[in-house]
N, C-alpha and C positions, 0 to 999 in steps of 0.2 A: 449953492454949496457943492463943492467937489467931494465925491465919495471914492476913496481909494478902495480898490478891490471890486469895483462895479463899473458898469458902462455909463459914461457921462457924455453929454453933448457939449463940445467946446468949439469956440470960434477961432479961426486962424487969424493971427495978428500979422505975421510976415513969414517970408521964406528966406532962409540963409543956406546957400549951397544946396545940399540934398535934404536939409532938415526944415520942417515946418515948426513954427513957434505958435503955441496955442495959449489962449487966455485962461489961466487957471484961477482967476479971481483972487481970493485971499491967499492962495498958495503961490501966487506969482506966475511967471511964464513957465510953461511945460513943453518940453521938447517931444515932438513926434518924429522918431528917428528910425522908422522901419526901413529895412535894407532896400526894398523895392516899393516905391510909392508912385502912384499915377501922377502925371504932371498937370492934370486938369484942375487941381485945387488952386485956389487963389485967396488972398486976404479977404476976410469977411465971410467965407464959407464956414458952415458948421459941420463938424464931423462927430460921429458916435465912436468913442474910443474907450478902451479899457485902461484904467489908471492903476499903476503899481509902482513900487520902489525897486530900482535895479540893484545890481551887486554893490554899487557904491552908495546906496541909500538915496539916490536921486529920484525924485518923483518923475515918472516917465509915462508917456502915452503910446498906445499901439492900436492899430486897426484890427490886429489879430484877436482871437477870442481864446481864452484858456479852455482846455478840455473839461476842467472842473472849476467852478467858482467858489469863493469863500462861502461857507455854510453848506457845502455839498461834499460828497465823497465819491471817489472813483478809483478805478484800477490804473495805476501809473507805473512806468518803468524807470528804474534807477539807471542813470547814464554816467554817474561819477560818484566817488566816495572820497572824502578827505578826512583830516583829523578833527573836523568840526561836525561832520554829519554827511548826509547823502543829498544828491541833487537828482531830481526826477524831471522827465520830459512831460510838461503839461501844455504843450502847444505854443509856448512863447519863446522868444530868443533867449530870455533869461530863465534858466531852469528853476523849478520849485525846490526850495531848501527845506530839508527835514533834519533838524539838529538831533544829536544822539539822545538828548533828554526827552525827545518826543517819539522815540522809536521803542516799540514794545519788545521787539527783537532786533538785533543789529542787522541793518539792511546790507544786501550784497549787490555789487555792481552787475547789471544785466538782468536782474530779477524784477518782477512786478509785484506791487503791493497795493492793497486798498488803503487809500489815504484820505483823511478828512482835512479839508482846507480851512485854516483859521486866519482871521484878520486880527492882528494884535493892535488894539486901539492905542495902547500906551506908546508903542514904538512906531506905529503906522505902517508896519510891514506885514507881508503875507507869508505864512509858513504852512507846512503840512505836518500831520501827526498820524501815527498808527495806534495811538492810545484812544481808541474810539469812545469807549464808555466814559472816559474822563470828561469828555466835553458834551456828549449827548445825554447821558443818563443823570446828569446833575439837575435837570429840570423836569418838571412833571409833564404828563401827557394827557390827552383827552380822547384817546382811542376807545372804541367800544367793541365788544366781542361780536364777531361776524363781519366786521368792517373789512372791505377790500382795500389793500395797500400795495405800494411798490416796495420791493425788497432788493437789497444788494448784499450778497454773501461776502463777508469779510474775514471770517475765521472759522476754525473747526474746534470741536470739543469732543470728549468721549461720548457725549450724548447725541451730538449731531452737528449742526452748523449755526453760527451766529450770523444774524442779518441786520442790516440797517433798515429801519422802517421810515419811508418818506423823508429821509435825510434828517430825522429829528430824534429818533430813539432806537433802541436795539431790542432784539428778541431772539428766540431760539427755535429752530426747526429740528425735530427729533428724527434720528436716522430710521427708526422703525416705522415712520409715517411717510417716508420719501421713497418714491419708486420711479425716479427719473435721474439722469446724471446731474449732479450738483457740484460746482467747484467755486473756489474763491474768485471773486470778481464778477460772478454771474448776476445779471439783473433779471428779475422775474416778478410776476404778480402773485400775491399770497393773501392770506386772511388772518385776522386776529382770532386765534382759537380760544385763548383764555388769558384774563388779566388776574394775576395772583394778588394775594393780600399785600405783598410787599411792592406792588405795582410793576413787577417784572412781567414780561409778556411771552406767552407761548404762541407759536405761529403754526400755520398749516398751509398747504398748497391747494387744498380743496375747500370749497365753501361749506362751512359746518352747518348742521341742522337738517331738518326734514326736506327742505327744498332740494338740496343736493341728492339726498336719497331718492326722492321722487323722480328726478331727472334720470338717474341711473336705472331706476326701475323701468322707465320707458325704453331706455336703450336695450335692456335685457329682453323686454318683450319684442322689440323690433328684431333683435337678433334671432330669437326663437322662431318668430313667424317666417323669417327668411331662410331658416335652416331646418325645416321640417319639424319644428317644435322641440329640437334637441340642442343641448348645450353641455359640453363635457368639462367645463370649468365650474367647479363647485365651491362651497365655502371651505373646503379642505385643500383647495389647490394652492400652488405656490403664489405668493404675493406678486411676484414679477409677471407671471402669466396673466393674472387679473388686471394689472396695470396696463400691460401691453394691449389687451383687448378693449378695456373700458376706460382706462385713464384714471382709475381711482384706487385708493388703498383697499386692503383686504377687509378692514373693519367697515368701511362704507359699503362695499359689495355685499357683505353679510347682512347688513341692515336692509339693503334693498331686496335681497332674496327673502328675508323675513317678512317684509311688507307684502310681497307677492304671495308668499305661502299662506299668510293669515287671511288673505282675500280669496284663497282657494283658486288662484290663477295658475299656480305651478305645483308640481310635486317633485321631490328630490331625494337622492340618496348620496352615498359617498362618491359615486362615479359620474352622475349626470343630473342635469336639470331638465324636466320635461314640462311642456305646456299642456295644461288640461283643456281638452277640447269641449 
């Protein structure tokens, strides 16, 4: 069975001029018409090709690979806009079409957007959308709190940033918990911080729980031992200073200090942390 929008292994039937004709099974002959094709192929050879419909809705094969496959999201650049929608460069000779009905905000030529790729089974074509939640959040998820996940930042809110989780669901990173540059299209590793009663997800960039605090406590101790037992960044310090030195949020840093203080390993005031000898 041939799957449009996926990589398929098809056999060459014959060559006509610069075109190879592939056996598409129930779909009939499929043309492989890449502009530059190696001449080494011959009838009977099997090729791994990406199958899609071109601008004339003809099923076509290519040896190229799209930057983003159906069921995935990625940052793509608009290369043209007409009265029907926008066309984005996704690595193939035929640009990816995003109709106006699938644009959350009207796309502008030359700008880049995070787009989710859809395979329309009824029409058999592939389109893009910026209405991410419409397609991802309609299904349930099986994430657990503390789970490590892959994130793709796709939008901003007053609270922070919206991120796609493992290409399957969306969640929110809160501004007051982020201490590194974040922008639309950025891919990063994160964690499931909280799953709310409505199944919506809060995210964080640090592993939540005691394990994270313990590892930061170790870093603080190492720093103190290497700096004559003194540290001038306290729980009152600027969050960015804390992140620059230890790579964690202020709340995590305070928890680590509290752990060390309770164990009578450090003493502290508003100006410094001191290692108790």
